[in-house]
mmCIF file as gemmi writes it, N, C-alpha and C atoms, coordinates in Angstrom:
data_model
loop_
_atom_site.group_PDB
_atom_site.id
_atom_site.type_symbol
_atom_site.label_atom_id
_atom_site.label_alt_id
_atom_site.label_comp_id
_atom_site.label_asym_id
_atom_site.label_entity_id
_atom_site.label_seq_id
_atom_site.pdbx_PDB_ins_code
_atom_site.Cartn_x
_atom_site.Cartn_y
_atom_site.Cartn_z
_atom_site.occupancy
_atom_site.B_iso_or_equiv
_atom_site.pdbx_formal_charge
_atom_site.auth_seq_id
_atom_site.auth_asym_id
_atom_site.pdbx_PDB_model_num
ATOM 1 N N . UNK Axp A 1 ? 30.934 -34.935 12.317 1 0 ? 1 A 1
ATOM 2 C CA . UNK Axp A 1 ? 30.032 -34.32 13.272 1 0 ? 1 A 1
ATOM 3 C C . UNK Axp A 1 ? 28.698 -34.053 12.581 1 0 ? 1 A 1
ATOM 4 N N . UNK Axp A 2 ? 27.645 -34.535 13.165 1 0 ? 2 A 1
ATOM 5 C CA . UNK Axp A 2 ? 26.303 -34.345 12.612 1 0 ? 2 A 1
ATOM 6 C C . UNK Axp A 2 ? 25.735 -33.004 13.063 1 0 ? 2 A 1
ATOM 7 N N . UNK Axp A 3 ? 24.939 -32.427 12.209 1 0 ? 3 A 1
ATOM 8 C CA . UNK Axp A 3 ? 24.264 -31.17 12.536 1 0 ? 3 A 1
ATOM 9 C C . UNK Axp A 3 ? 22.778 -31.344 12.27 1 0 ? 3 A 1
ATOM 10 N N . UNK Axp A 4 ? 21.982 -30.575 12.971 1 0 ? 4 A 1
ATOM 11 C CA . UNK Axp A 4 ? 20.537 -30.606 12.741 1 0 ? 4 A 1
ATOM 12 C C . UNK Axp A 4 ? 19.998 -29.185 12.867 1 0 ? 4 A 1
ATOM 13 N N . UNK Axp A 5 ? 18.803 -28.989 12.367 1 0 ? 5 A 1
ATOM 14 C CA . UNK Axp A 5 ? 18.2 -27.659 12.442 1 0 ? 5 A 1
ATOM 15 C C . UNK Axp A 5 ? 16.793 -27.765 13.02 1 0 ? 5 A 1
ATOM 16 N N . UNK Axp A 6 ? 16.394 -26.686 13.688 1 0 ? 6 A 1
ATOM 17 C CA . UNK Axp A 6 ? 15.079 -26.604 14.315 1 0 ? 6 A 1
ATOM 18 C C . UNK Axp A 6 ? 14.412 -25.322 13.826 1 0 ? 6 A 1
ATOM 19 N N . UNK Axp A 7 ? 13.194 -25.458 13.301 1 0 ? 7 A 1
ATOM 20 C CA . UNK Axp A 7 ? 12.431 -24.292 12.859 1 0 ? 7 A 1
ATOM 21 C C . UNK Axp A 7 ? 11.983 -23.5 14.083 1 0 ? 7 A 1
ATOM 22 N N . UNK Axp A 8 ? 12.344 -22.219 14.136 1 0 ? 8 A 1
ATOM 23 C CA . UNK Axp A 8 ? 11.992 -21.402 15.295 1 0 ? 8 A 1
ATOM 24 C C . UNK Axp A 8 ? 11.05 -20.245 14.966 1 0 ? 8 A 1
ATOM 25 N N . UNK Axp A 9 ? 10.896 -19.91 13.674 1 0 ? 9 A 1
ATOM 26 C CA . UNK Axp A 9 ? 10.029 -18.787 13.335 1 0 ? 9 A 1
ATOM 27 C C . UNK Axp A 9 ? 9.564 -18.878 11.89 1 0 ? 9 A 1
ATOM 28 N N . UNK Axp A 10 ? 8.322 -18.527 11.655 1 0 ? 10 A 1
ATOM 29 C CA . UNK Axp A 10 ? 7.748 -18.386 10.323 1 0 ? 10 A 1
ATOM 30 C C . UNK Axp A 10 ? 7.318 -16.941 10.144 1 0 ? 10 A 1
ATOM 31 N N . UNK Axp A 11 ? 7.431 -16.434 8.935 1 0 ? 11 A 1
ATOM 32 C CA . UNK Axp A 11 ? 6.912 -15.113 8.596 1 0 ? 11 A 1
ATOM 33 C C . UNK Axp A 11 ? 6.299 -15.192 7.206 1 0 ? 11 A 1
ATOM 34 N N . UNK Axp A 12 ? 5.345 -14.324 6.962 1 0 ? 12 A 1
ATOM 35 C CA . UNK Axp A 12 ? 4.687 -14.245 5.67 1 0 ? 12 A 1
ATOM 36 C C . UNK Axp A 12 ? 5.015 -12.896 5.074 1 0 ? 12 A 1
ATOM 37 N N . UNK Axp A 13 ? 5.484 -12.898 3.847 1 0 ? 13 A 1
ATOM 38 C CA . UNK Axp A 13 ? 5.739 -11.658 3.118 1 0 ? 13 A 1
ATOM 39 C C . UNK Axp A 13 ? 4.83 -11.594 1.911 1 0 ? 13 A 1
ATOM 40 N N . UNK Axp A 14 ? 4.212 -10.441 1.69 1 0 ? 14 A 1
ATOM 41 C CA . UNK Axp A 14 ? 3.361 -10.264 0.517 1 0 ? 14 A 1
ATOM 42 C C . UNK Axp A 14 ? 3.806 -9.025 -0.24 1 0 ? 14 A 1
ATOM 43 N N . UNK Axp A 15 ? 3.703 -9.086 -1.551 1 0 ? 15 A 1
ATOM 44 C CA . UNK Axp A 15 ? 4.003 -7.944 -2.412 1 0 ? 15 A 1
ATOM 45 C C . UNK Axp A 15 ? 2.787 -7.668 -3.27 1 0 ? 15 A 1
ATOM 46 N N . UNK Axp A 16 ? 2.578 -6.383 -3.564 1 0 ? 16 A 1
ATOM 47 C CA . UNK Axp A 16 ? 1.463 -6.011 -4.418 1 0 ? 16 A 1
ATOM 48 C C . UNK Axp A 16 ? 1.823 -4.77 -5.216 1 0 ? 16 A 1
ATOM 49 N N . UNK Axp A 17 ? 1.269 -4.688 -6.415 1 0 ? 17 A 1
ATOM 50 C CA . UNK Axp A 17 ? 1.552 -3.57 -7.295 1 0 ? 17 A 1
ATOM 51 C C . UNK Axp A 17 ? 0.663 -2.4 -6.912 1 0 ? 17 A 1
ATOM 52 N N . UNK Axp A 18 ? 1.282 -1.23 -6.688 1 0 ? 18 A 1
ATOM 53 C CA . UNK Axp A 18 ? 0.5 -0.052 -6.294 1 0 ? 18 A 1
ATOM 54 C C . UNK Axp A 18 ? 0.357 0.955 -7.423 1 0 ? 18 A 1
ATOM 55 N N . UNK Axp A 19 ? 1.01 0.681 -8.545 1 0 ? 19 A 1
ATOM 56 C CA . UNK Axp A 19 ? 0.895 1.597 -9.677 1 0 ? 19 A 1
ATOM 57 C C . UNK Axp A 19 ? 2.078 1.46 -10.614 1 0 ? 19 A 1
ATOM 58 N N . UNK Axp A 20 ? 2.263 2.476 -11.449 1 0 ? 20 A 1
ATOM 59 C CA . UNK Axp A 20 ? 3.399 2.524 -12.372 1 0 ? 20 A 1
ATOM 60 C C . UNK Axp A 20 ? 4.053 3.895 -12.272 1 0 ? 20 A 1
ATOM 61 N N . UNK Axp A 21 ? 5.362 3.926 -12.532 1 0 ? 21 A 1
ATOM 62 C CA . UNK Axp A 21 ? 6.067 5.201 -12.496 1 0 ? 21 A 1
ATOM 63 C C . UNK Axp A 21 ? 5.962 5.908 -13.849 1 0 ? 21 A 1
ATOM 64 N N . UNK Axp A 22 ? 6.623 7.052 -13.974 1 0 ? 22 A 1
ATOM 65 C CA . UNK Axp A 22 ? 6.533 7.857 -15.194 1 0 ? 22 A 1
ATOM 66 C C . UNK Axp A 22 ? 7.12 7.155 -16.415 1 0 ? 22 A 1
ATOM 67 N N . UNK Axp A 23 ? 7.964 6.147 -16.192 1 0 ? 23 A 1
ATOM 68 C CA . UNK Axp A 23 ? 8.561 5.395 -17.299 1 0 ? 23 A 1
ATOM 69 C C . UNK Axp A 23 ? 7.774 4.129 -17.623 1 0 ? 23 A 1
ATOM 70 N N . UNK Axp A 24 ? 6.683 3.907 -16.929 1 0 ? 24 A 1
ATOM 71 C CA . UNK Axp A 24 ? 5.856 2.733 -17.179 1 0 ? 24 A 1
ATOM 72 C C . UNK Axp A 24 ? 6.27 1.488 -16.412 1 0 ? 24 A 1
ATOM 73 N N . UNK Axp A 25 ? 7.232 1.628 -15.5 1 0 ? 25 A 1
ATOM 74 C CA . UNK Axp A 25 ? 7.671 0.494 -14.685 1 0 ? 25 A 1
ATOM 75 C C . UNK Axp A 25 ? 6.706 0.279 -13.515 1 0 ? 25 A 1
ATOM 76 N N . UNK Axp A 26 ? 6.436 -0.984 -13.237 1 0 ? 26 A 1
ATOM 77 C CA . UNK Axp A 26 ? 5.561 -1.306 -12.119 1 0 ? 26 A 1
ATOM 78 C C . UNK Axp A 26 ? 6.184 -0.88 -10.803 1 0 ? 26 A 1
ATOM 79 N N . UNK Axp A 27 ? 5.36 -0.375 -9.899 1 0 ? 27 A 1
ATOM 80 C CA . UNK Axp A 27 ? 5.799 -0.017 -8.552 1 0 ? 27 A 1
ATOM 81 C C . UNK Axp A 27 ? 5.151 -1.008 -7.589 1 0 ? 27 A 1
ATOM 82 N N . UNK Axp A 28 ? 5.981 -1.672 -6.794 1 0 ? 28 A 1
ATOM 83 C CA . UNK Axp A 28 ? 5.493 -2.667 -5.849 1 0 ? 28 A 1
ATOM 84 C C . UNK Axp A 28 ? 5.723 -2.204 -4.418 1 0 ? 28 A 1
ATOM 85 N N . UNK Axp A 29 ? 4.865 -2.633 -3.549 1 0 ? 29 A 1
ATOM 86 C CA . UNK Axp A 29 ? 5.007 -2.407 -2.12 1 0 ? 29 A 1
ATOM 87 C C . UNK Axp A 29 ? 4.88 -3.764 -1.452 1 0 ? 29 A 1
ATOM 88 N N . UNK Axp A 30 ? 5.477 -3.908 -0.29 1 0 ? 30 A 1
ATOM 89 C CA . UNK Axp A 30 ? 5.409 -5.18 0.41 1 0 ? 30 A 1
ATOM 90 C C . UNK Axp A 30 ? 5.172 -5.012 1.893 1 0 ? 30 A 1
ATOM 91 N N . UNK Axp A 31 ? 4.692 -6.064 2.495 1 0 ? 31 A 1
ATOM 92 C CA . UNK Axp A 31 ? 4.476 -6.109 3.936 1 0 ? 31 A 1
ATOM 93 C C . UNK Axp A 31 ? 4.904 -7.467 4.452 1 0 ? 31 A 1
ATOM 94 N N . UNK Axp A 32 ? 5.322 -7.486 5.709 1 0 ? 32 A 1
ATOM 95 C CA . UNK Axp A 32 ? 5.694 -8.736 6.371 1 0 ? 32 A 1
ATOM 96 C C . UNK Axp A 32 ? 4.813 -8.937 7.595 1 0 ? 32 A 1
ATOM 97 N N . UNK Axp A 33 ? 4.484 -10.176 7.824 1 0 ? 33 A 1
ATOM 98 C CA . UNK Axp A 33 ? 3.72 -10.551 9.01 1 0 ? 33 A 1
ATOM 99 C C . UNK Axp A 33 ? 4.543 -11.59 9.747 1 0 ? 33 A 1
ATOM 100 N N . UNK Axp A 34 ? 5.006 -11.218 10.927 1 0 ? 34 A 1
ATOM 101 C CA . UNK Axp A 34 ? 5.91 -12.077 11.691 1 0 ? 34 A 1
ATOM 102 C C . UNK Axp A 34 ? 5.15 -12.907 12.71 1 0 ? 34 A 1
ATOM 103 N N . UNK Axp A 35 ? 5.891 -13.812 13.336 1 0 ? 35 A 1
ATOM 104 C CA . UNK Axp A 35 ? 5.364 -14.655 14.412 1 0 ? 35 A 1
ATOM 105 C C . UNK Axp A 35 ? 4.224 -15.555 13.966 1 0 ? 35 A 1
ATOM 106 N N . UNK Axp A 36 ? 4.307 -16.04 12.742 1 0 ? 36 A 1
ATOM 107 C CA . UNK Axp A 36 ? 3.353 -17.029 12.256 1 0 ? 36 A 1
ATOM 108 C C . UNK Axp A 36 ? 3.733 -18.371 12.887 1 0 ? 36 A 1
ATOM 109 N N . UNK Axp A 37 ? 2.757 -19.132 13.287 1 0 ? 37 A 1
ATOM 110 C CA . UNK Axp A 37 ? 3.019 -20.418 13.942 1 0 ? 37 A 1
ATOM 111 C C . UNK Axp A 37 ? 3.958 -21.289 13.112 1 0 ? 37 A 1
ATOM 112 N N . UNK Axp A 38 ? 4.869 -21.957 13.794 1 0 ? 38 A 1
ATOM 113 C CA . UNK Axp A 38 ? 5.801 -22.852 13.101 1 0 ? 38 A 1
ATOM 114 C C . UNK Axp A 38 ? 5.1 -24.087 12.571 1 0 ? 38 A 1
ATOM 115 N N . UNK Axp A 39 ? 3.874 -24.326 13 1 0 ? 39 A 1
ATOM 116 C CA . UNK Axp A 39 ? 3.114 -25.475 12.496 1 0 ? 39 A 1
ATOM 117 C C . UNK Axp A 39 ? 2.222 -25.098 11.312 1 0 ? 39 A 1
ATOM 118 N N . UNK Axp A 40 ? 2.22 -23.832 10.91 1 0 ? 40 A 1
ATOM 119 C CA . UNK Axp A 40 ? 1.388 -23.388 9.792 1 0 ? 40 A 1
ATOM 120 C C . UNK Axp A 40 ? 1.846 -24.049 8.497 1 0 ? 40 A 1
ATOM 121 N N . UNK Axp A 41 ? 0.885 -24.561 7.751 1 0 ? 41 A 1
ATOM 122 C CA . UNK Axp A 41 ? 1.184 -25.184 6.465 1 0 ? 41 A 1
ATOM 123 C C . UNK Axp A 41 ? 1.173 -24.125 5.362 1 0 ? 41 A 1
ATOM 124 N N . UNK Axp A 42 ? 1.622 -24.517 4.176 1 0 ? 42 A 1
ATOM 125 C CA . UNK Axp A 42 ? 1.565 -23.608 3.034 1 0 ? 42 A 1
ATOM 126 C C . UNK Axp A 42 ? 0.117 -23.198 2.758 1 0 ? 42 A 1
ATOM 127 N N . UNK Axp A 43 ? -0.814 -24.138 2.902 1 0 ? 43 A 1
ATOM 128 C CA . UNK Axp A 43 ? -2.217 -23.839 2.698 1 0 ? 43 A 1
ATOM 129 C C . UNK Axp A 43 ? -2.72 -22.814 3.72 1 0 ? 43 A 1
ATOM 130 N N . UNK Axp A 44 ? -2.258 -22.927 4.973 1 0 ? 44 A 1
ATOM 131 C CA . UNK Axp A 44 ? -2.611 -21.947 6.006 1 0 ? 44 A 1
ATOM 132 C C . UNK Axp A 44 ? -2.13 -20.555 5.616 1 0 ? 44 A 1
ATOM 133 N N . UNK Axp A 45 ? -0.926 -20.483 5.053 1 0 ? 45 A 1
ATOM 134 C CA . UNK Axp A 45 ? -0.382 -19.187 4.648 1 0 ? 45 A 1
ATOM 135 C C . UNK Axp A 45 ? -1.169 -18.588 3.493 1 0 ? 45 A 1
ATOM 136 N N . UNK Axp A 46 ? -1.647 -19.423 2.586 1 0 ? 46 A 1
ATOM 137 C CA . UNK Axp A 46 ? -2.472 -18.933 1.477 1 0 ? 46 A 1
ATOM 138 C C . UNK Axp A 46 ? -3.803 -18.401 2.008 1 0 ? 46 A 1
ATOM 139 N N . UNK Axp A 47 ? -4.385 -19.093 2.969 1 0 ? 47 A 1
ATOM 140 C CA . UNK Axp A 47 ? -5.635 -18.625 3.586 1 0 ? 47 A 1
ATOM 141 C C . UNK Axp A 47 ? -5.406 -17.275 4.265 1 0 ? 47 A 1
ATOM 142 N N . UNK Axp A 48 ? -4.311 -17.139 4.984 1 0 ? 48 A 1
ATOM 143 C CA . UNK Axp A 48 ? -3.97 -15.871 5.625 1 0 ? 48 A 1
ATOM 144 C C . UNK Axp A 48 ? -3.778 -14.784 4.58 1 0 ? 48 A 1
ATOM 145 N N . UNK Axp A 49 ? -3.085 -15.121 3.507 1 0 ? 49 A 1
ATOM 146 C CA . UNK Axp A 49 ? -2.847 -14.164 2.429 1 0 ? 49 A 1
ATOM 147 C C . UNK Axp A 49 ? -4.168 -13.721 1.81 1 0 ? 49 A 1
ATOM 148 N N . UNK Axp A 50 ? -5.09 -14.651 1.615 1 0 ? 50 A 1
ATOM 149 C CA . UNK Axp A 50 ? -6.404 -14.305 1.072 1 0 ? 50 A 1
ATOM 150 C C . UNK Axp A 50 ? -7.147 -13.335 1.992 1 0 ? 50 A 1
ATOM 151 N N . UNK Axp A 51 ? -7.009 -13.528 3.301 1 0 ? 51 A 1
ATOM 152 C CA . UNK Axp A 51 ? -7.645 -12.628 4.263 1 0 ? 51 A 1
ATOM 153 C C . UNK Axp A 51 ? -7.03 -11.234 4.193 1 0 ? 51 A 1
ATOM 154 N N . UNK Axp A 52 ? -5.71 -11.173 4.061 1 0 ? 52 A 1
ATOM 155 C CA . UNK Axp A 52 ? -5.023 -9.879 3.921 1 0 ? 52 A 1
ATOM 156 C C . UNK Axp A 52 ? -5.464 -9.206 2.63 1 0 ? 52 A 1
ATOM 157 N N . UNK Axp A 53 ? -5.573 -9.989 1.566 1 0 ? 53 A 1
ATOM 158 C CA . UNK Axp A 53 ? -5.966 -9.46 0.256 1 0 ? 53 A 1
ATOM 159 C C . UNK Axp A 53 ? -7.336 -8.788 0.309 1 0 ? 53 A 1
ATOM 160 N N . UNK Axp A 54 ? -8.206 -9.26 1.203 1 0 ? 54 A 1
ATOM 161 C CA . UNK Axp A 54 ? -9.545 -8.69 1.335 1 0 ? 54 A 1
ATOM 162 C C . UNK Axp A 54 ? -9.537 -7.291 1.945 1 0 ? 54 A 1
ATOM 163 N N . UNK Axp A 55 ? -8.497 -6.95 2.72 1 0 ? 55 A 1
ATOM 164 C CA . UNK Axp A 55 ? -8.505 -5.676 3.439 1 0 ? 55 A 1
ATOM 165 C C . UNK Axp A 55 ? -7.544 -4.636 2.875 1 0 ? 55 A 1
ATOM 166 N N . UNK Axp A 56 ? -6.775 -4.984 1.859 1 0 ? 56 A 1
ATOM 167 C CA . UNK Axp A 56 ? -5.916 -3.981 1.239 1 0 ? 56 A 1
ATOM 168 C C . UNK Axp A 56 ? -6.513 -3.588 -0.106 1 0 ? 56 A 1
ATOM 169 N N . UNK Axp A 57 ? -6.115 -2.439 -0.589 1 0 ? 57 A 1
ATOM 170 C CA . UNK Axp A 57 ? -6.712 -1.898 -1.811 1 0 ? 57 A 1
ATOM 171 C C . UNK Axp A 57 ? -6.13 -2.492 -3.089 1 0 ? 57 A 1
ATOM 172 N N . UNK Axp A 58 ? -5.081 -3.302 -2.982 1 0 ? 58 A 1
ATOM 173 C CA . UNK Axp A 58 ? -4.402 -3.837 -4.164 1 0 ? 58 A 1
ATOM 174 C C . UNK Axp A 58 ? -4.404 -5.363 -4.126 1 0 ? 58 A 1
ATOM 175 N N . UNK Axp A 59 ? -4.258 -5.968 -5.297 1 0 ? 59 A 1
ATOM 176 C CA . UNK Axp A 59 ? -4.182 -7.424 -5.368 1 0 ? 59 A 1
ATOM 177 C C . UNK Axp A 59 ? -2.768 -7.901 -5.076 1 0 ? 59 A 1
ATOM 178 N N . UNK Axp A 60 ? -2.652 -8.906 -4.239 1 0 ? 60 A 1
ATOM 179 C CA . UNK Axp A 60 ? -1.35 -9.463 -3.89 1 0 ? 60 A 1
ATOM 180 C C . UNK Axp A 60 ? -0.799 -10.217 -5.088 1 0 ? 60 A 1
ATOM 181 N N . UNK Axp A 61 ? 0.472 -9.928 -5.418 1 0 ? 61 A 1
ATOM 182 C CA . UNK Axp A 61 ? 1.089 -10.57 -6.574 1 0 ? 61 A 1
ATOM 183 C C . UNK Axp A 61 ? 2.095 -11.648 -6.185 1 0 ? 61 A 1
ATOM 184 N N . UNK Axp A 62 ? 2.678 -11.54 -4.995 1 0 ? 62 A 1
ATOM 185 C CA . UNK Axp A 62 ? 3.696 -12.5 -4.56 1 0 ? 62 A 1
ATOM 186 C C . UNK Axp A 62 ? 3.491 -12.83 -3.088 1 0 ? 62 A 1
ATOM 187 N N . UNK Axp A 63 ? 3.602 -14.123 -2.777 1 0 ? 63 A 1
ATOM 188 C CA . UNK Axp A 63 ? 3.559 -14.593 -1.394 1 0 ? 63 A 1
ATOM 189 C C . UNK Axp A 63 ? 4.905 -15.237 -1.094 1 0 ? 63 A 1
ATOM 190 N N . UNK Axp A 64 ? 5.534 -14.837 0.022 1 0 ? 64 A 1
ATOM 191 C CA . UNK Axp A 64 ? 6.799 -15.44 0.426 1 0 ? 64 A 1
ATOM 192 C C . UNK Axp A 64 ? 6.671 -16.02 1.831 1 0 ? 64 A 1
ATOM 193 N N . UNK Axp A 65 ? 7.198 -17.219 1.981 1 0 ? 65 A 1
ATOM 194 C CA . UNK Axp A 65 ? 7.291 -17.822 3.311 1 0 ? 65 A 1
ATOM 195 C C . UNK Axp A 65 ? 8.741 -17.69 3.737 1 0 ? 65 A 1
ATOM 196 N N . UNK Axp A 66 ? 8.967 -17.029 4.86 1 0 ? 66 A 1
ATOM 197 C CA . UNK Axp A 66 ? 10.319 -16.814 5.367 1 0 ? 66 A 1
ATOM 198 C C . UNK Axp A 66 ? 10.444 -17.581 6.669 1 0 ? 66 A 1
ATOM 199 N N . UNK Axp A 67 ? 11.382 -18.514 6.69 1 0 ? 67 A 1
ATOM 200 C CA . UNK Axp A 67 ? 11.561 -19.355 7.875 1 0 ? 67 A 1
ATOM 201 C C . UNK Axp A 67 ? 12.942 -19.142 8.463 1 0 ? 67 A 1
ATOM 202 N N . UNK Axp A 68 ? 12.989 -19.175 9.792 1 0 ? 68 A 1
ATOM 203 C CA . UNK Axp A 68 ? 14.25 -19.055 10.514 1 0 ? 68 A 1
ATOM 204 C C . UNK Axp A 68 ? 14.501 -20.355 11.271 1 0 ? 68 A 1
ATOM 205 N N . UNK Axp A 69 ? 15.698 -20.889 11.084 1 0 ? 69 A 1
ATOM 206 C CA . UNK Axp A 69 ? 16.098 -22.126 11.742 1 0 ? 69 A 1
ATOM 207 C C . UNK Axp A 69 ? 17.299 -21.853 12.643 1 0 ? 69 A 1
ATOM 208 N N . UNK Axp A 70 ? 17.403 -22.62 13.7 1 0 ? 70 A 1
ATOM 209 C CA . UNK Axp A 70 ? 18.596 -22.661 14.528 1 0 ? 70 A 1
ATOM 210 C C . UNK Axp A 70 ? 19.297 -23.967 14.187 1 0 ? 70 A 1
ATOM 211 N N . UNK Axp A 71 ? 20.566 -23.864 13.844 1 0 ? 71 A 1
ATOM 212 C CA . UNK Axp A 71 ? 21.354 -25.048 13.498 1 0 ? 71 A 1
ATOM 213 C C . UNK Axp A 71 ? 22.213 -25.401 14.71 1 0 ? 71 A 1
ATOM 214 N N . UNK Axp A 72 ? 22.18 -26.68 15.069 1 0 ? 72 A 1
ATOM 215 C CA . UNK Axp A 72 ? 22.956 -27.134 16.22 1 0 ? 72 A 1
ATOM 216 C C . UNK Axp A 72 ? 23.923 -28.247 15.794 1 0 ? 72 A 1
ATOM 217 N N . UNK Axp A 73 ? 24.955 -28.353 16.527 1 0 ? 73 A 1
ATOM 218 C CA . UNK Axp A 73 ? 25.907 -29.465 16.311 1 0 ? 73 A 1
ATOM 219 C C . UNK Axp A 73 ? 25.41 -30.657 17.09 1 0 ? 73 A 1
ATOM 220 N N . UNK Axp A 74 ? 25.462 -31.794 16.436 1 0 ? 74 A 1
ATOM 221 C CA . UNK Axp A 74 ? 24.925 -33.001 17.057 1 0 ? 74 A 1
ATOM 222 C C . UNK Axp A 74 ? 25.96 -33.728 17.8 1 0 ? 74 A 1
């Protein structure tokens, strides 16, 4: 039985360092942006991330692309 998958949702996750704790460990915070177009390329996500980076007080350290697929039986 063949199976196939269909991309149904894209999301962008970003992490950024907001400081250090009393032991010197980095403290990170993250945000997610949902409902990104399923046709968005990796380059589009970097452009979006750069725009987000302009409006937050911290530099983004990690970019994650989170995709949701529906798997169907063929």
